[in-house]
C-alpha positions as CSV (number, residue, x, y, z in Angstrom):
1,X,0.0,0.0,0.0
2,X,1.2,3.5,-0.8
3,X,1.8,6.0,1.9
4,X,0.3,9.5,1.5
5,X,2.5,12.0,3.5
6,X,1.3,15.0,1.5
7,X,-2.3,14.3,2.4
8,X,-1.4,14.4,6.0
9,X,0.9,17.4,5.6
10,X,-1.8,19.4,3.8
11,X,-4.4,18.6,6.5
12,X,-2.0,19.6,9.3
13,X,-0.9,22.8,7.4
14,X,-4.6,23.7,7.2
15,X,-5.1,23.1,11.0
16,X,-7.7,20.5,10.3
17,X,-8.4,17.3,12.2
18,X,-8.8,13.9,10.6
19,X,-12.5,14.1,11.7
20,X,-12.9,17.3,9.7
21,X,-11.8,15.6,6.5
22,X,-13.7,12.5,7.3
23,X,-16.9,14.5,7.5
24,X,-16.1,16.3,4.2
25,X,-15.5,12.9,2.5
26,X,-18.4,11.3,4.3
27,X,-16.4,8.5,5.9
28,X,-15.3,7.6,9.4
29,X,-12.3,9.1,11.1
30,X,-10.8,5.6,11.2
31,X,-11.2,5.2,7.4
32,X,-9.6,8.6,6.8
33,X,-6.7,7.7,9.1
34,X,-6.2,4.5,7.1
35,X,-5.9,6.7,4.0
36,X,-3.3,8.9,5.5
37,X,-1.2,6.1,6.9
38,X,-1.4,4.0,3.8
39,X,-3.3,1.2,5.4
40,X,-6.0,1.7,2.8
41,X,-5.5,2.8,-0.8
42,X,-7.3,6.1,-1.5
43,X,-10.0,5.5,-4.1
44,X,-9.8,7.7,-7.2
45,X,-13.0,9.6,-6.5
46,X,-11.8,10.4,-2.9
47,X,-8.4,11.5,-4.3
48,X,-10.1,13.9,-6.7
49,X,-12.2,15.3,-3.9
50,X,-9.1,15.9,-1.8
51,X,-7.3,17.6,-4.7
52,X,-10.2,19.9,-5.2
53,X,-10.5,20.6,-1.5
54,X,-6.8,21.6,-1.3
55,X,-6.7,23.3,-4.7
56,X,-3.9,21.1,-5.9
57,X,-3.4,18.2,-8.3
58,X,-3.8,14.5,-7.7
59,X,-0.2,14.2,-9.0
60,X,1.0,16.4,-6.1
61,X,-1.0,14.3,-3.6
62,X,0.5,11.2,-5.0
63,X,4.0,12.5,-4.9
64,X,4.5,12.4,-8.7
65,X,5.3,16.1,-8.9
66,X,6.4,18.8,-6.5
67,X,4.3,21.4,-8.2
68,X,1.0,22.0,-6.4
């Protein structure tokens, strides 16, 4: 499973809790935690929603580019 350090970093930089993002994504805090820690792969639709939320690209979230 991939690890998503940028997803966590963006959340922390925005002073948000995992619960805040879980509510936005309509999932549980535990499910969201699994996404951040790489215990569960982030589905494409959720990845797109996160990119839109943070006004960045999915490539940036996935670590494929350093350009937001």
